[in-house]
C-alpha positions as CSV (number, residue, x, y, z in Angstrom):
1,M,189.9,-62.6,185.1
2,R,190.0,-64.0,188.5
3,I,191.4,-62.4,191.6
4,T,191.8,-63.6,194.9
5,T,192.3,-61.0,197.6
6,D,193.5,-61.3,201.4
7,N,193.4,-58.3,203.9
8,V,192.4,-55.8,201.0
9,S,189.8,-53.3,201.3
10,A,190.2,-51.7,197.8
11,F,192.4,-52.1,194.8
12,S,192.7,-51.0,191.1
13,I,194.2,-52.6,188.1
14,L,195.3,-51.0,184.8
15,Y,193.5,-52.9,182.2
16,D,194.3,-52.5,178.3
17,G,191.7,-54.6,176.7
18,E,194.3,-56.8,174.8
19,A,193.5,-59.9,176.9
20,E,189.7,-59.7,176.0
21,R,190.6,-59.1,172.6
22,A,192.4,-62.3,172.2
23,L,190.0,-64.6,173.9
24,P,188.0,-67.0,171.3
25,F,185.1,-66.3,173.5
26,P,183.4,-63.5,175.1
27,S,184.9,-62.3,178.6
28,R,182.8,-62.6,181.7
29,G,185.0,-59.5,183.1
30,F,186.4,-59.9,186.5
31,S,185.7,-62.1,189.2
32,V,187.0,-61.0,192.8
33,D,186.8,-63.5,195.5
34,G,184.3,-65.6,193.2
35,V,182.1,-62.5,192.9
36,T,181.4,-61.2,189.2
37,V,182.2,-57.2,189.2
38,R,182.2,-56.0,185.8
39,A,180.7,-58.1,183.0
40,R,182.4,-56.4,180.2
41,P,185.5,-54.0,181.4
42,A,186.6,-51.1,179.4
43,A,190.2,-50.2,178.7
44,G,191.8,-48.1,181.3
45,L,192.1,-48.0,185.3
46,V,189.5,-50.4,186.9
47,R,188.8,-49.8,190.6
48,F,187.3,-52.3,193.3
49,V,186.0,-51.7,196.6
50,R,184.9,-54.1,199.5
51,D,181.2,-53.4,200.1
52,G,180.6,-55.5,203.3
53,K,180.9,-59.2,202.3
54,T,180.9,-58.5,198.6
55,W,182.8,-56.4,195.9
56,R,181.7,-53.5,193.7
57,E,183.4,-51.4,191.1
58,G,184.1,-48.0,191.9
59,P,186.6,-45.8,194.1
60,P,186.6,-46.2,197.9
61,P,184.3,-43.8,199.9
62,A,185.3,-40.0,200.1
63,G,187.9,-39.1,202.8
64,V,191.5,-39.6,203.6
65,R,192.5,-43.2,203.3
66,K,195.9,-45.1,203.9
67,R,197.9,-45.2,200.7
68,A,201.6,-45.6,199.7
69,G,203.3,-42.8,200.8
70,L,200.5,-41.9,203.4
71,E,200.0,-45.3,205.5
72,G,202.4,-44.8,208.4
73,P,204.0,-46.1,210.3
74,I,206.2,-42.8,212.1
75,E,209.2,-43.8,210.4
76,D,207.5,-43.5,206.9
77,A,207.3,-39.9,207.3
78,F,210.9,-39.5,206.9
79,R,211.2,-41.0,203.7
80,S,210.0,-38.0,202.0
81,L,210.6,-34.2,202.4
82,F,209.9,-33.2,206.3
83,L,210.6,-30.2,208.3
84,V,211.2,-30.1,212.0
85,V,209.3,-27.8,213.9
86,Y,209.9,-26.6,217.5
87,G,207.6,-24.3,219.5
88,T,208.3,-20.8,220.9
89,G,205.3,-19.9,222.9
90,G,205.8,-17.9,225.7
91,A,203.0,-19.1,228.2
92,D,205.2,-22.1,229.2
93,P,208.9,-21.4,228.6
94,A,210.1,-24.5,230.3
95,L,208.2,-26.6,227.8
96,A,209.1,-24.1,224.9
97,A,212.7,-24.7,225.5
98,A,212.5,-28.6,225.9
99,S,210.5,-28.2,222.5
100,R,213.6,-26.6,221.0
101,E,215.9,-28.7,222.6
102,E,214.5,-31.9,221.8
103,A,213.9,-30.8,217.9
104,E,217.8,-29.7,217.8
105,R,218.6,-33.2,219.4
106,F,216.8,-35.1,216.7
107,V,218.6,-32.9,213.7
108,M,222.1,-33.4,215.4
109,N,221.4,-37.0,215.5
110,W,220.2,-37.4,212.0
111,E,223.4,-35.4,210.6
112,R,225.5,-37.5,212.8
113,R,223.9,-40.7,211.2
114,Y,223.5,-39.7,207.4
115,N,226.1,-36.9,207.0
116,R,223.5,-34.6,205.9
117,P,221.4,-31.9,207.6
118,C,217.5,-31.8,207.8
119,P,215.6,-28.7,207.9
120,M,214.2,-27.0,211.2
121,K,212.3,-24.0,211.6
122,A,210.5,-22.1,214.9
123,D,206.8,-22.3,214.6
124,V,206.3,-18.8,213.7
125,E,208.6,-19.1,210.7
126,V,206.6,-21.8,209.2
127,T,204.9,-20.6,205.8
128,P,202.0,-21.9,204.1
129,E,204.4,-23.1,201.3
130,D,206.2,-25.3,204.1
131,V,202.9,-27.0,205.0
132,E,201.9,-28.0,201.3
133,R,205.5,-29.0,200.8
134,F,206.8,-31.2,203.8
135,N,205.8,-33.4,206.3
136,L,206.0,-31.8,209.3
137,V,207.4,-33.1,212.5
138,L,206.1,-31.3,215.6
139,Y,207.3,-30.7,219.0
140,G,206.0,-29.4,222.5
141,A,202.2,-29.1,223.0
142,P,199.3,-26.9,221.3
143,W,199.8,-24.2,224.0
144,V,203.7,-23.7,223.0
145,N,203.8,-24.9,219.1
146,S,201.4,-22.8,217.1
147,V,201.2,-25.2,214.0
148,M,200.2,-27.8,216.6
149,A,197.5,-25.8,217.9
150,R,196.1,-24.8,214.2
151,A,195.6,-28.5,213.9
152,A,195.0,-30.0,217.2
153,D,190.9,-30.0,216.8
154,D,191.2,-32.6,213.8
155,L,194.2,-34.9,215.4
156,P,193.5,-38.2,217.0
157,F,194.7,-37.3,220.5
158,E,193.7,-34.5,222.5
159,I,196.8,-33.2,224.5
160,T,196.0,-31.0,227.5
161,R,197.9,-29.8,230.6
162,K,196.4,-32.5,232.3
163,G,197.6,-35.4,230.0
164,V,196.7,-37.2,226.9
165,R,193.2,-38.6,225.9
166,P,193.0,-40.7,222.6
167,R,189.7,-39.4,220.6
168,R,187.6,-42.7,220.7
169,E,184.7,-43.8,222.7
170,G,185.4,-44.9,226.3
171,A,189.3,-43.7,226.0
172,P,190.9,-42.6,229.3
173,L,192.5,-39.5,230.0
174,Y,196.2,-40.6,230.7
175,V,197.8,-38.4,233.8
176,S,200.8,-40.3,235.0
177,P,204.2,-38.8,235.8
178,G,206.0,-38.1,232.5
179,V,203.1,-38.9,230.2
180,G,203.4,-38.1,226.5
181,V,202.3,-39.3,222.9
182,R,204.1,-39.8,219.6
183,F,201.9,-40.1,216.5
184,V,201.7,-39.9,212.7
185,F,198.6,-38.8,211.0
186,P,197.3,-36.9,207.7
187,N,198.2,-33.1,208.3
188,P,194.8,-31.5,208.6
189,L,196.4,-28.3,207.4
190,S,197.7,-30.2,204.2
191,P,196.0,-33.9,204.1
192,S,198.2,-35.1,201.0
193,R,201.3,-34.6,203.7
194,Y,202.0,-36.5,207.1
195,V,202.1,-34.4,210.3
196,V,204.2,-36.3,213.5
197,V,203.5,-35.2,216.7
198,N,205.8,-35.5,219.6
199,A,204.1,-34.2,222.8
200,S,203.9,-33.9,226.5
201,P,202.5,-31.6,228.7
202,T,205.6,-31.7,230.6
203,P,209.5,-31.2,229.9
204,A,210.2,-34.5,231.5
205,G,207.8,-36.1,229.1
206,L,209.3,-34.6,226.2
207,D,212.8,-35.2,227.3
208,G,214.6,-37.9,224.7
209,I,211.1,-38.8,222.8
210,D,212.9,-39.6,220.0
211,F,215.3,-42.0,221.3
212,R,213.6,-44.0,224.2
213,F,211.8,-46.3,222.4
214,G,212.2,-48.8,219.6
215,N,215.4,-50.0,220.6
216,W,215.5,-53.9,221.3
217,F,216.4,-54.6,217.6
218,D,220.3,-55.3,217.4
219,W,220.9,-53.6,214.0
220,I,222.1,-50.1,213.8
221,P,219.7,-49.2,210.9
222,Y,216.9,-50.1,213.4
223,D,218.0,-48.1,216.4
224,N,215.4,-45.8,218.0
225,R,213.1,-47.1,215.4
226,A,209.4,-45.6,215.1
227,W,207.6,-48.8,214.2
228,Y,204.0,-47.7,215.3
229,D,201.3,-45.2,214.2
230,F,201.1,-44.0,217.6
231,C,202.4,-44.7,221.3
232,V,201.3,-43.0,224.7
233,F,203.9,-43.7,227.6
234,D,205.0,-42.4,230.8
235,A,207.9,-42.5,233.1
236,R,207.6,-46.5,233.4
237,T,207.9,-47.0,229.9
238,H,211.0,-48.7,229.0
239,T,210.1,-51.5,226.6
240,P,207.3,-52.1,224.1
241,E,205.5,-53.9,226.7
242,S,205.3,-51.1,229.2
243,F,203.5,-48.4,226.9
244,L,200.2,-47.3,228.3
245,E,199.0,-48.1,224.8
246,T,200.4,-48.4,221.1
247,G,199.2,-49.6,217.9
248,F,198.3,-48.6,214.2
249,F,195.2,-46.8,212.9
250,G,193.1,-48.5,210.3
251,P,192.8,-48.0,206.5
252,R,190.9,-44.7,207.1
253,W,193.4,-43.3,209.7
254,E,190.6,-44.5,212.6
255,F,191.2,-46.4,215.9
256,D,190.8,-50.0,215.2
257,D,190.7,-52.2,218.4
258,R,192.2,-54.9,216.3
259,W,195.4,-53.0,216.1
260,L,195.9,-51.6,219.6
261,W,197.5,-52.8,222.3
262,K,197.8,-52.1,225.8
263,G,200.9,-52.1,228.2
264,A,201.3,-55.2,230.1
265,R,200.2,-54.7,233.5
266,E,202.5,-57.0,235.3
267,E,205.6,-55.3,233.5
268,R,204.5,-51.9,233.9
269,A,204.0,-52.5,237.8
270,A,207.4,-53.9,238.0
271,A,209.0,-50.9,236.2
272,A,211.0,-48.1,237.9
273,E,210.0,-44.6,236.9
274,R,212.5,-42.8,234.8
275,R,213.7,-39.7,236.8
276,V,214.3,-36.5,234.9
277,P,216.3,-34.0,237.3
278,P,214.2,-30.7,237.4
279,S,217.1,-28.1,237.2
280,A,220.4,-28.3,235.1
281,F,221.9,-26.0,237.9
282,P,224.0,-27.9,240.6
283,P,222.7,-26.9,244.4
284,P,224.8,-24.2,245.7
285,A,226.7,-26.2,248.6
286,G,228.0,-29.3,249.4
287,E,228.6,-32.4,247.4
288,V,226.6,-33.2,244.5
289,W,225.5,-36.5,242.8
290,L,225.7,-36.0,239.4
291,D,222.9,-37.8,238.3
292,E,220.8,-35.2,240.5
293,V,221.5,-32.8,237.8
294,R,220.0,-32.6,234.4
295,P,222.5,-32.5,231.6
296,V,222.6,-29.3,229.4
297,F,223.5,-31.5,226.4
298,A,223.1,-35.2,225.6
299,L,223.6,-36.9,222.3
300,T,223.4,-40.7,222.1
301,L,223.2,-43.2,219.1
302,K,221.2,-45.8,220.4
303,G,218.5,-45.2,223.0
304,Y,218.9,-42.3,225.7
305,Y,220.2,-42.4,229.3
306,N,218.7,-43.1,232.3
307,M,219.3,-41.4,235.7
308,G,219.5,-43.7,238.8
309,L,218.6,-46.8,236.3
310,S,220.4,-48.8,233.7
311,W,220.1,-48.1,230.3
312,S,217.3,-50.4,230.0
313,G,215.6,-49.2,233.0
314,G,216.6,-52.0,235.7
315,P,219.0,-51.2,239.1
316,L,222.5,-50.1,238.3
317,E,225.0,-52.8,238.8
318,L,228.8,-53.3,238.3
319,G,230.8,-56.0,239.3
320,G,228.3,-57.7,241.2
321,K,227.5,-54.5,243.1
322,R,224.3,-52.4,243.3
323,F,224.6,-48.4,243.1
324,R,221.9,-46.3,244.0
325,H,223.2,-43.3,242.0
326,G,224.6,-43.5,238.4
327,I,223.6,-43.0,234.6
328,G,222.7,-45.8,232.3
329,V,223.8,-45.3,228.9
330,R,224.9,-47.0,225.7
331,P,227.8,-46.3,223.7
332,D,228.5,-44.2,222.0
333,S,227.1,-41.5,223.9
334,H,227.8,-37.7,225.3
335,L,226.6,-36.2,228.3
336,M,227.4,-32.6,229.2
337,W,226.7,-30.7,232.7
338,Y,227.1,-27.2,233.6
339,L,229.6,-26.7,236.7
340,G,230.2,-23.1,236.6
341,G,233.6,-23.8,238.0
342,A,232.3,-24.5,241.6
343,F,234.0,-27.8,242.1
344,R,237.3,-29.3,242.8
345,R,237.3,-33.1,242.4
346,F,235.1,-35.6,240.7
347,T,235.3,-39.3,241.1
348,V,233.3,-42.1,239.5
349,T,232.9,-45.8,238.8
350,A,232.4,-47.0,235.4
351,G,232.2,-50.2,233.6
352,I,230.1,-52.6,231.6
353,D,226.5,-53.2,232.6
354,Y,225.6,-57.0,232.2
355,G,222.0,-56.0,232.4
356,G,221.4,-59.2,234.6
357,R,222.0,-61.7,231.8
358,T,224.9,-63.6,230.6
359,P,226.4,-61.8,228.0
360,S,226.7,-63.5,224.6
361,P,230.1,-64.8,223.1
362,A,229.4,-62.4,220.4
363,R,229.1,-59.3,222.8
364,R,232.0,-60.6,224.8
365,R,234.1,-60.8,221.5
366,A,233.1,-57.4,220.2
367,E,232.7,-55.0,223.1
368,L,235.4,-52.7,223.7
369,V,234.7,-49.2,225.2
370,T,236.7,-46.2,226.5
371,F,235.4,-43.8,229.3
372,L,236.3,-40.2,229.1
373,V,236.0,-37.5,231.6
374,V,236.2,-34.3,229.6
375,G,236.3,-30.7,231.3
376,D,235.9,-27.6,228.8
377,G,237.3,-29.6,225.9
378,R,240.1,-31.1,227.9
379,I,240.5,-34.7,228.6
380,L,240.9,-35.1,232.5
381,A,240.8,-38.6,232.9
382,S,240.0,-41.6,230.7
383,S,240.2,-45.4,231.1
384,E,242.3,-48.0,229.6
385,Y,240.5,-50.5,227.0
386,V,237.5,-51.6,228.9
387,N,236.0,-55.1,228.0
388,F,234.6,-58.4,229.5
389,E,238.3,-59.2,230.7
390,N,238.3,-55.6,232.5
391,P,234.9,-54.5,233.1
392,V,235.0,-52.0,235.7
393,V,237.4,-48.9,236.3
394,S,237.5,-46.1,238.8
395,L,238.1,-42.6,237.7
396,E,239.1,-39.3,239.2
397,A,239.5,-36.0,237.9
398,D,240.8,-32.4,239.2
399,V,237.8,-30.3,237.9
400,S,238.7,-27.1,239.6
401,G,237.4,-24.1,237.4
402,V,235.7,-26.5,235.0
403,E,232.6,-24.6,233.5
404,F,231.2,-27.6,231.5
405,L,232.0,-31.3,232.4
406,S,231.4,-34.2,229.8
407,L,231.0,-38.1,230.2
408,M,231.7,-39.8,227.0
409,V,231.6,-43.4,226.3
410,R,233.2,-44.5,222.9
411,R,233.2,-47.9,221.2
412,L,236.5,-49.1,219.7
413,T,235.5,-51.7,217.6
414,P,233.0,-51.7,214.5
415,E,230.2,-54.1,215.3
416,G,228.3,-51.7,217.6
417,W,224.9,-53.7,217.3
418,L,226.7,-56.3,219.4
419,Y,227.1,-53.8,222.2
420,G,225.3,-53.6,225.4
421,P,224.5,-51.1,228.1
422,V,227.3,-49.4,230.4
423,C,227.0,-47.4,233.3
424,W,228.7,-44.4,235.2
425,C,228.1,-45.1,239.0
426,D,228.5,-43.1,242.1
427,P,229.4,-40.0,239.9
428,L,230.2,-37.5,242.7
429,L,231.5,-33.8,242.6
430,E,233.3,-32.3,245.7
431,R,233.8,-28.7,246.5
């Protein structure tokens, strides 16, 4: 039997011996890439492993290796039972709160997309049975997530309060603003299961970690796609080319320079830093730009939101005019802020973001949205239908006594994959 391989380091075949018995001449066994490996095969499972430039019979070397169901990328971990785990560590309450917020955001988005909930637990509630049964999806950092801490020494990235360092020779310590890491790896606590780590030393780095990347596909099932085994990112990461680094582990879950890509220096240098407001409480006096206050709730279908930038990370622009203040999103989206009844009036200019490009005929035909300003569950202001014939609207709302203010954008046609970004520009609160 002649076998030819390409890009394969080990394989097996189930051999029942019938072919050999039917031959009118003695079998010479197997030839793999021109190498005779076994002179007289016996019935059963026959394993082959590459040994340098040749082949031999036998299993692969001991240790964890990529295989079906344990080969990455990150998205593969969600094709079998998984458990979302947030941190509760009290040493860093802001990061622990961000850990829970991101875990809850993932669970809400999962249920909205698939009409089924997924299980979630605090780190202190995770049992040994959970570790054996589930792929674990961890949020936070080792000092706030105790499950992550237990596995930390055997993971391929070191996460410290200073930054993120890949555990390979000569790798840098990444310390830029908003630095964080996402990766999938065999769980050191249960090597037949995955662990997915979503980590950053800061709440700003953790913000929107499931939604900010993998959104260049114009097809809804690929929204927020985690197509990589690992990525290191920071506040300048808006596209695949602007990761600090990303790639795939090798067949033994090792770093391999062939499958490691660094960000494009020119693109990173030109990228604006993503800004995350430090507080969810408005300043106590004066007018307030809403993009300078952190939302208390954010749920987006494709990608995340940007403060002071367009959804794609560029300047805010509507109707040929650039804006310093605003929020870039993509429909459908729902952002909510705490106002505490402290304001009287809200004004905003909203509309379709061309993204610096001529929109395609398909987008022009399909895109139809409505903008809603909602206070404590009541619609305070709404746009007429907004499309490329009427791409910009101005809204004003009386927000007297409003505790929670929401800005919502809804799609009005089903072809969501054809839609592009929209903007809320100059969102101003007056007392």
